[in-house]
Structure formats: C-alpha cells, structure tokens
N, C-alpha and C positions, 0 to 999 in steps of 0.2 A: 467249840462247840457250845450252843442257844440252849439255855433250860428250857426244862419242859413248858411243854406248848401249854400243861393248861396251869403253871405254877403261879399261887398270886393269887389264886381264883379259888372260890368253891365248887364252881362247874363241876362235873360229872359227865364224859360224850358219852351219845345215844348209843344206846345197842340196840341188834333185832331180837326176838324171843325166836320159840321153835316155829310158830306160823309162818313167820316171815320170811323162817328161813325154805319151808316146804314151799311157799309161793313160789319164790325163786330158785329153787331145785325143778317145781315142775317148767313154769319157764322154759328154763334151758332143754329141758331133757324133751321137752314137747317140742323145739325150737320157737316157739311161737314167739312175734313180734312184739318187744320190750320198745325202743325208741325208733320209731320210723322214719318219720316227716314230726317238725314242727306245724304246730296248726291245724291240719292236712288230716293226720291219723284218724279212723274211726275206727273203733272199735265196741263190741258187744261193754267187754268193761266199762267202759269209759259211758255211752249209755246207761247202762245200767246203773252205775254213779248218778249219774246227773238225777234219774228219777227219784232213786233214792233219799242222794243231799235235798232235792225237791219235795218228799213227801215226807222229811223230817225235820227243813224249815217253817210247812204249810201248820202241821202236826204241833211243834214250838210254840207260833208264833202267832194260831188263831186255829187254833185243833182242830187245822183240816188238814189230812195229808192229800188231798184229790187237788188244792192249790197247787198250780201250775207255776214254778219256781226257773228262771235259768239260771247256768254255773258256770264259772268261770276257773281253773285250776289253774295253780300254782305251785310253786315248790316250797312255801311257805308263810306264815303269819301273814309276818313284813309283808314279804311280796301282793300276798293279797290286799295290805291297808294300802296298799302306793296305786293295785289296778280300782278300789273302789274310790280312792281319789282322781281317778283321769277321768274315772264312768261319770262320775257327781260332773265333772268341772267338764266335759263331752259335752253330757245331755243337757248342759244349761248355757255352753257354747254363745248363744244367739243374746243372751243377757251379762255377759262380760261385764258389760263398761258400769252394771249396776253393782253384782259381788264381786268383783278382780278376781272371780276363781278362787276366792277363800274358803277352807275347807274348816272347822272347827273341831277340835279332838277335847275326850273328856279323858284323860290317861293318869292316876295317881302315881303313877311309878312313871321316875322322872327319862327313863332309859330312854322311850323312842322319842322324849326332845330332846335327847342329847342326839342323836343319831339322825333330825329331822335339820340340827341347828348345832351344828360339832359345834363353833366359836360362840356360841348364845351371841349371836348378833339379832335377832330377834327375830318373829315371823318376814318382815317384809326385806330382810335382806340375809334368812337362812339360804343354806345350800338349797332345801327346798321351802321357798319359799313359799307363804300367802295358807299353812297349814301351823294355825296357833295349837298349841296343847297345853291345857287346863286342869288341875290338875282334882275342881271339884266340883258339882251343881250347880251353886250361886257363882264363883266366879264365870259356867259355860256361860247363865242366864245371863248376867252382864254384858260377855264378848256378843251373843246375839241382840243382846238391843245394842250394842254400840255400832253396828253396821250388819251390812247383810251377806250373808255365803248362800255361797251354793250345797251343802252338805256339811251331815254333824254327825264324828264321828261315836261311838260310847265303849269305851276301853275299862269300866268298872264294873267289874261283876259286884262289889259289896255296895250298889245303887240299892238305897230302898226303892218296893219297886213301886211303889205310889208317887214318890218324887219321880222315880224313872219316866212312869205314864205318865205324869203333868207335864214335867219334860218335856216329850215325845210331841203330844198334844199341843202345845205351843210351839213346837216347830213345823206341824200339818197346818197349824193355823197359819203359819209366815210361807207355804209352798215351799218351803227345806227337808230336803229326804233325808232321812236318818238311817246311821247303819248299827247295827251290834254286834261286837267282838264275841263269838263266842268258842274263841281260840280257841279255849284250856275247858270248854263244857265238853263233861260226858255224856258224847249223843246216847249214849244207851240209856241213859235216863226218861221216862220217859214226858215229863216234866220241865220247865225254864219259867218260874214265876214272871222274872227277870226279863225275858223272850214275851212273856204274856202280854205284860204293861205294856212297853214298849211298844210289841207290834212295829214292828222294824221292815223300813224298803229292801232291807243290803243287811245280808248275814254274814260277819266274818271266820271263816272255819280253817283252823290250824292241823297242830298233828297230834290232835288227840283221837282223832277218827283214823291213825295211823298205828296208834300206842305209841303215836312221839319216838318210832321207829322208823319212818321212810318219808323223808320231808317232803311237808306237802302242805299246800295251801288252798284256799278257793275262797271266790264271793258269789253269793247266792243272791238273788232277788227279783222281782217281779221281770214279768218279761217288759215290761215299756221302758224301764227305763235303761238295756241293754239298746232300746233304738238304734242309739248312735252307731255303734256296731256292728251295722249291716249294708251290704248290698259291696262299696265300694272302699269299703270303712270297717269291714268285715275282719278284717287281718290288724288292725289299725295297731290291737295292743296283742301283743302274742309271749308265747315262751317254748322253750326249746323243749326243756321236759314235762312241761306241763301235759297229765292224762297218759303218762306212760304208765304201761303194762302191767307193774311192779307195785305203783302206788294204786292205780284203780282197783289190781285184787284184792292190794290188803284194804284199803277206804269199803269196799265189799262187803270182807270179812270182818269188820267195826261193823258195821251199818246195821247188816244181819243179824245183829245180834240184841236190836231193836225191835225185829219182828218176828215172829213166832213162825215157823214154814205152815205155809197153807192161810197165811192172814191173804187179806187184798196186796195190800203194797208188795208184798213176798212173791205173790201169784205175780202180777202186773210184769218187775223185773223179773222175772223166769221167762213171760209170752214174748218181751225186751229180744230173747238168744232164740227165740222159734227161727225165724230166717234173717236176712238179712233186708228185708225194706224195713221191719217193722224195727230192728237197730237203728237203721236210718233217720226215722219217723222220732226214733225217741229221743235220738241225737237233735234234729233240727227243733224239738220242742224243747228240749232242757238244755243245752248245748250252744254250738252252731247253725243256726238254716243255712247261712252262707256254707259251711263245708262240706255238710247234707249236697245243695244244688250243684257242688262240682263231680264228687262222686256217682252222682246222675246223669252228669252231664258225658264225664269220661266212660258210662259204663263199667266199672267195675275195674279198670286201670290203677285204681289208685288204693283197692283192696286187697292190701299184701296180707296176707292167708299162714304165713310160713317165713320167719327170716334165722339161716345159719350160714355163717360164715360170711363168701360175699356175694351169695346169692342170698333172692327173698322168688318169692311166689305168690302172682298176686290171683284173682278168683275173680274173673268177668262176669259180666252181668247174666252171660247162658249160663253159670257154675264151671266151663270149660276152666280149668285150671295151669300156668304160663309160670315159666322160672323165668327170670330176668338175672342182670349183671348189675350187681347195686352201686348206681353213680352219683346214691347222694351220702350213704353213709352213716343216716340220719343228722344229719349235717355236720359232719364231723366228727362221730362219737367212737371214741373205742380205738384200740389198736391192735383189735384181733378178731376184727369183722363181729359178727350176731351173733350169740349164744355159744361162746365155746362151753366146750366139757371141762374143761379147767376151771373154770370160774365156781365149778362146784366139789372138782377131788380137791381142788389147789388150793381156795380159798372157802367157803363154804365150809368142807367135810373137815378142815385144819385149822378153824377160827377159834381162837382163846380167847374166850373177854378180860383175859388177866393182861395181856398184852397193850400198854402203851403205844396200839399204832400211830398216832397223832400224831406223838415224839419221835416215832420213826419216820413217817412219812417225812416234818420237817427238815430233820439232817438229809433226808436225799433231796428233796428238792432243794436244799440250801449247796447240795452238792455239784446236781446240773445245772443249779441258772447263779450262784455264786452272792445268789440273798438270803439272810441267816436267819428270818422270820416269815412264818407260816399265820394266816388268820385263813381260815376253813369257811370255805363257800357250800353255797347248794347249786349254787348254778352259775352261767356263766356272766348275769345279769350282777347277780351278791357277790362278784367276786370283782369285778369293775367296779362295783357302787364302795367295797371297800378298799381300793385301791385311792377312787378318788376323793373317800372322803382321810383318810391318812396321809393325802400327799394337802389336802387344806389344813391336816389340825399340823402339820410338819414345817408348811409354811404360810403359820397366821397374817403375817406384812405382806403377802404375796397373794392373791387373790384371784389373776388372772389363769384361765387353763386355755390352752391352744390344742385343737383339736382340727385336723382335715380333715374334709372334705369326703364323701364315703364313707368316712370309718363307721361302724356299726359297735355298738357299744352294747343293746342289750335294751331293756325299756321300762325296766321302772322307773322311779322320779330322778333317781342321782346317775345310772348307768344312761339314764337317758340325754342326758350331758353330749356323752361321747357318742351317739345316735348323730349324724352329721345332717337327715335326711330333716329338713325341714317340716314338710307335710306327715312325719310323724310322729315332729314333738307342738306340732304347731293348736292343736286342738285341748294342748293341757297344762297351758300356763295359768300362774306365773314360773318359768322357771329359776335356776339359779344365771343369773343374767353376763355374769363375766367368763364369757366363753365368746372367742374367737374361733369360726370356722373359718381355717386357709384353704385355697382350692389346690393341692400340690402340681396339677398337671398345667394349671394356671403362666402365662409368659412369663407372669410378672412373681411366681410363689418365692424363690430368691428374698426376691428382694422386699418382700410382704414378709416375710418371717420374721428375716434379719431385721425388720421394725415394730416389728411388732415385741420380739426381745428385748429392744434396746428401750422399750418405755421402763423395765426395772419393774415391772407390775406382776410380768408372768411368773408363776409357781409350780406349774406345771406345764410341759410339755406329753398328749398323749396321741399315742402313735402305733394303729393296726397297720402294719407291713404290708403287708398284704390286704388289702379290705375282702369284707363282708357282703359287701351292698354290692345293687347288680347294677348301678350305674358307675364303674369304676372297670377300669379296663388294666390289669398288672399293677404292679408292687409302689412303694410310695421310692420317686427321685432319688439317688443316692447323692444330687447334689444338696439336696433340700435336709437326709439326715446329717451330710457333715458338718450343714451347719449347726444343727443342733448338737452335734456332738463336741467342735468349736467351740460352741456357746455356752454349755451346759457349766465348766469348770466358773469359766470368768466372773458368769451373774448367777451361780448357785441355783438355778430353776433344777424341777427334778424332772425325771425322763423314765415315764410310765411305756409298756408294752404292752396289748391285746395280743399273745397268746391263746385267746378258746379256740380259735380256725386253724391255727397255721403248727401248733407244738407237735414233736418228736417225729418231725421230718411229714407231716402233710406239703408242708412247702418246700422240700428240701430239705434244709438244713434241721439239726435236731430242733433247735429254735428259731424263727424266722428273724430277729435281730444278729445273731451271729453271723458274725463277719460284717457288718449292715455298722451296727453304733458297738463302739469299743465299752460304753459302760452303760449300763441303766439302773434306777434304783427303787422299782417297781415290775412285776409281772404278774397279769392275770390269766390261769387257765383252768381251765373245767373239765371241756368234752372228753380228751384224751383220757382221764385221772377216772371217767366214769361206765367205765370198761364197758359200754352199750345196755349199761342197764341199773345205771343206780345215781340217781339226785347226787352230784359233787361238784367243789370248783377247789379253791386254793390263792388266795393273792399271795405274792408273797414278796418281801419288803428288803434291805439291806436293816441294819440292826443303826445305823446314823438316825435312819427316814424312824425308826420304831420310836429310838428314844425321843427324837426329837417331837414325834405329834405325843409320847406320853405326857411329855410336860406339859403340854398345852390343853389334854382331856382323858386326864389319866383315866380314870373309872370307864370312859368312853371307849380308847381303847384295849380295855381288860373285857368291854363286854364283846367288839369283835372280834377278838382273841377266842370267846369261850362262843359266842352263841350256837353257834353249827356245828362244837365239836364231834364228830360220829366214831365212835372206833371201825365199826364195821366199812362205812365209805373207808378211811384212812386206812386200811387195810387191803382195800379192791384197786383203789389209788397206787398205793405200793406195788401190786403185785402188776399194775398193766405198769406201770414203767419202768419195772423188772422184763417185762418179758419184751420190748425196745431191743433189748440185744439177741435175750436168750429166742427170740423171733430172728434175729439178724435181720431187724427192719431194716439198717440203715443200708445194709448193702442192697435191698430187695428193693427197698424204693428206690433204692438210687435206677436199676436196669429198668422197674417197670416207668418210668418218669420221663426216662432214656427213651422208654418207646413208643411213649405216650406226646412226648417233645416231638418225634418225630412221626410220627402221626398228624399232625396239627400242622407241621413245615410242609405235609403235603396235602393240604386242605384246599381246594382250590384260591387262586387270592380273591379273582375275579368271580362272585360266587352271586348267587342271586337268590340265594337263602340263606345265610352266613355270611353278619359285618363283619363289627369289631371280636377279635379272639383274643386271648390271652391264655399260659398255660405255665405253672411255677410246682415243680415237684408233681403231688397226686393231684393236684385243683385248677383251676382256669374256667373258663367262664367264653362262650357262644352268644352271641348278638344273633340273635335268629328273624331274620326278616320276612315280613310279609308280603304275597304275592303284589307284583309292581300295580295291575287294576283294581286290590285291593286294597290296598296300603292305607289310605285315610280311611277306611272303616276300619281295619281287625288294629288303627293305631290307637283311635279313639274308640274303641270295644278292647283293651287291654288283655279282659282274660278270655275271648276267642282267641286270639294269638295263640295265649298263654295255654286254653286247652289240646289247640293243634299238636303244639309245637308238644308235650309233652306225652299223648295217646300216640307219636308218630314215636320218640324216643320210647315207648312201654311198650306198644303195639309188635311196631318192626321192627326198628332196631333191637328191644329186648334188651334197654339199659333202662334202668330206673333214675333217670332225669328227671324230677320235675319243676325247679327253676330252670334260671340258666346257666346257672352256678353246675358244674359238680365235682365230687370228691369223690374221685377211688377208696375203693377199699388198702389199707396200709400192706396187707396180705395177700393181695392179687399176685394172683399165678400171671405166667409170663405170661400164656395164653389167652389169658384177660385183658393184661394187658390190650396186645395187638387185639383182639377183639374189640375193643374198644375203640382203639386207634384207626381200625378198619373204618368205626362206624361214624367217627370225625369225619375223615375223607366222605365217604358215603354221605352223608347229610350236606358236605359243601357242593358235592358235583347233582345233588338231586334239587330241582326246582320248585318253589313253593307248591307249586300247582299240582306235582309231583306228589309232593307230600300226604298234600289235601287230598287226592286221588288211592291214595295207597291207605291212607287210613277210615276213609269209608266203604273202599273197598275189603277191608279187615274187620271193622264193623258188621258191614253187610252179612257177611261169610258168616258171625261171629253168632248172627240173629237166624241168621236163617238154622243151623244147625241149633240152636236153643229151641226153636218152637217143632222140630223136626225130633228132638230129643236125641241128637244124636254129638251132647257134648259125653266129654270122656272124662271120668275118677283122675284116671293117672295122671301124674304132670308131665307137660311137654317141658321135656330139659333144654339147655342152649347148648346148641351144639359143637361142644369144646371138648368130648372127648373127657378125661380122669379129673376128677372137680379140684387134685391135688399134685397135676402137674408144677 
C-alpha cells in the first residue's frame, strides 16, 4: 500500500461547506443541467456570473462597475493563467516575429516557474517556453528592457501600488497588455489599491470566488482583447467543465455578497433571468457571442432546461419543451447519467469531513489500474498536464514525446502538446518543440514509429486509444500498439494513456488500454470520476515513475500531489467507481453496445448523407455529408452543415448529438439503445435534401405554433414507454 496522498506535505484537502452542499442538493433535486456540453452550454447563471465578474473587475480597476468586460471560465487559477498567455499570444500573432510569443511573469513564489520549466532548462527550452518568471519588480523591468513581449502577468500581491502603477504605465507605453492575478483576492472587499494602481487589461480570478470549495478560475478583460476568439476561432480555446452550473451558482452566491439587494448591479443581474433573450444578450456581451449566435441559429435546440438520467429536455424558441435521448453525455461525463438521486443520499448526506477520501481513492484506483500513485486534477486537461510533466521529470535525458495524430489532450499549454490538431496549437506558440506527431492510419505508420523510437530520444509515448478529435475514425491500430509494447522494455521510454473519454466501459472494456497494451506507466482520468457534477480528475502513475520524478524535482512533485487535493471530489470519485459494478455496467454496456453496433452495421453502406462511421462500445462517429449540389458551399461553411446536422438529430431524431461524435449513457436502457440504433439507420437512409426539408418543416411548425400561442407547457416525451425499461 502506498503512503497517504498528503504525506510529506502541509497541504490540506479542500472541502465544501453548507452553502455549496445546498447548491448541489438543489441542482440534483431540480434535475437542473450541470454538465451538458463543452463551450455551447448557455445558462442563466453563467450569464449572470459574466455580468457580475464584469462589474466587479470594472469597480476594482476603474471604480466603474458599468465598464463592460468579457470572461472565460476555467477550473483553476493555473488554467486561467494558461488561457491568459494564449490570449496574449493570439491577439499579437501578426507581430510574433518581433516579440516571439514571450509573456513575462512577476511571481515571487517559485512554484509556477517549476511547473512551466520542470527541468530548469530556461525559458527558451522549458516545457512551456516563452514564459520567463522573475521574482522581483526590478528583475521584471530589466527583462522588459532586454526584449519585446506580448504580455505581462503580475502575480505579486505584496507589490507597492505606486511602484506597480509605474510598471503598468511603462507596459502601456510599450503597447504591452498587462494581467493582474487576483486569484486569492476577496472579491467581497470593496477596493483593491493594487488593482486601482495597475488598471490591468486582464484580471485572473481563482478559487476565492467559490470560497475555495469548487474548482474554478477565470480571466476577465477588455472585450477587444478577446477579438481573436471570434467567428471561426471562437472555440479555439475551450474547457469541458467551464461554466458548469455548480460553479456558476456558487460564484454567483459569493459575488452577491459584494452588492446588497436592490443595488444597480444586483438589479441588472436579476434582469438577466427574466427571459431567455436577456440571458442570451448578457452571455454574448460578457462571455462568447459566437455561442449565442449558434443558440439563436438553432432556435432553442441547444437550450437544455432539464437533465435526468439518460434524458434531456430542450426548450425551443417558441417555448415548446421536447424530451430527447442524451447522445453526448456532457462529452462523456459521469457513469450514472444526469443528477442521480444517490448523489444526495449516498454522498452529500453521508459525507464525513474527517475521512481521508483522497487516500482511499488512491488505493481504489491503484487496484483498478495497477498504478500506485494518484495525482489529483480538476479536469482532463490538468490530468494530462500532470502526466506529461511527471514523464518529463522521470525521463530528463529523453526529452522527446511521441503523440499520434487525431489525439486530443486538452488546451492548456502543456496538455495542448497532446492535442495533435495543428490548427488548435498554431496560434499559441512557442510550444515545447520536441514532440513528434505520427499518423497512426498512414501507410508507413509502423516504420515511422520504429524509426522514432530507435533514436533513443523518446521519453514518453502518449496514446489516446480511441481518439476524441473529429477527424479520426477508429481506434489506434493494433500493430502500432504492438510496436510500443515490444519497444517499451528495450528502450526504456514511458507509455501513457489518455482514458479521460474512454474509461469505465465507455469504449467497451473497463479501460481502453486493457487487452491492447500489456503495461502502461501513466493514465489520465477525469470525466468518469466527476459523477456528472463536479470538476475533477486524476493522474495515475507507477511507483517507479513517481520515485524517478521525485529525484529530479521533489518540490514540484509534492506540489503536483497536493495542488488539487479535494476531499469531496475524491468522495464523489470513489462513489462513481463503486457504482460501475453496483449498476452492473460491464454487462449493461456490453448489451447496449451490441445493439448499437448492430444498428451501425445495418446503416446503408453507400449513403448520400453518411460517409465514414465507426462505433466502439457506446461511442462512435458519423461523418455527415452535405447535399451534393450544395457540397462546395457547405464544406466551406462548416457552421451551416453543423447547424443542420445537430438540428436534425435533436428536433427530428430526438437524440442530443451536437458534434459528429456520439456518446451514449452507460446506463442506457435496452429500449434507448435500440432507439438510437434505429435513428442511426434512419440517418443513413435519409437523403441530405430530405434532412434539410425535415428540419425546415419542424422549424416552420414550431414558429407558427409560437405565433398562435399554441405552445404547451407539458413536455413532449420520447415515445419509449417507461424510463427505466
């Protein structure tokens, strides 16, 4: 048995208090959507929090709560910092030859520097290059005098406001935007002399706005700073858990303490909840206008108002409510569907603040995977980031990382290395350069992999067995995995697997690597542990990797072990893992997967509407083809094709599929599995022109019903009979 998770540190696991417990209890009992979909979920609470953060930042920095700001939600202060660096780089991309993507950071605490540069290689060769960290204001002034930068981040809350103001003025004179870290600031305080002196362009927000009880982070700034993230690049930076309803309600409750009832800021926040149009307007103003454009274009098909088990209820623009089968599962979240009652009865009501749930979780996950050490995370991205960092520390003389194309690892500056889509990485350099992206489906894939491994430079091979990106169709070929397995022992590199999307029978076996790789050294988990309600994750590593990494950088390893310790999150994760067998998911998912596979096999082979397709377990992908005569237009306008496809799925097929990827509930009933399989067959037999006609007719009928006042309050349920069949 390994040592307790917190041994050797003074860190204490985070907890949740009565207010947060009540918020989560209310969400479950209301069956209110908590996690529905990444990026595209627009809730009243998120719009209100965007408004409240905008007002707070305006008041703290300029004494004016009416100054408009935009925000981006993350799961931690560190994720927010990564997002700020990416935003600074993207907005100055046309001048990258001048500034080289450098963002200078003032931080007297060495912890951040260690995370960005685990091996102490210097800012040019760091794991996160181009982000030099200095400890004092004079050092920062010298750094800025030595070369151009595209941004500056101040993380020293002990700075003298007068000196900080002069430093900020110098940055503005040079045209360098400046971010101020207020991650530990108490936002219920009326003033911040430091914020007033700096008048930052961007403010980093952390766990203080959730009382450090729910993982949360944000960066809030001038709307023009976010201009690069609009149109086709509106979702180039994204976050699975960002804007989740639990965090939003908690942040709202904390920020309400800042202003009394009846104050102009509170009245404006209350007005946002009056109707859907006000919510959308506020979301567009303070968060992401492209998301709002999509919601309006789909006429309410994405407006999820209820989530229970394997069913969602959407409210269309007319007010009509329609129940649909969840075909996305919050992008793979949870093992028991949405808002199960046992979350309250078995976890919240039985939670004991004195139990060391993190240590118990480490033991359980060690038994599940054979990897003894658990490093807590707050998202899939942070779990992947932990894994990459630990691998670099454990193999300091073998700097190269091999990643297979189509892999998706996340969008922080470290997890981005495991995201193979070049367009997703391109605006945010410099990135760690020693990564090789190999096409697993290419004709020379095996030869290229063997040649790369033969260099002796490879320290980590990172694998997502079943890819999460939209341009891959099928799991990694067995012959590549056989090469990895054979060469691992001979050459000494580490093998890491990303199970964020595929764990606990999502893709068939308990873990996707089981039966395909005989031994792995690192595993990233997240979504299945969340129980559909709480941002969490875990990186599992062998004892050997842990010890090797600790010999290289003991302080950093201890920080990684404790940074995201959360007692309640661990309790939830323990419950989620236990439910896998209590719910008999091995047998249930196998039966449902067989039904879905039979449906996919029955799809018309030569279909005018569906091209490539694959299914593995309860996940898969359909390539929906545009009408032949409109193909050139719709391929160039991907938004139009996406809109038509998702509206066909939701409004006609009554299945909530919003990307080309489908993820069915692990607890789907036999009737629900058959229903989805039948809809897949129908899709393949429906011409693209018929799809367009069906969607148009449904929208016309709904609009006419709304104008005539014939929308009904009652929900139109799926025609499947009993929910628990």
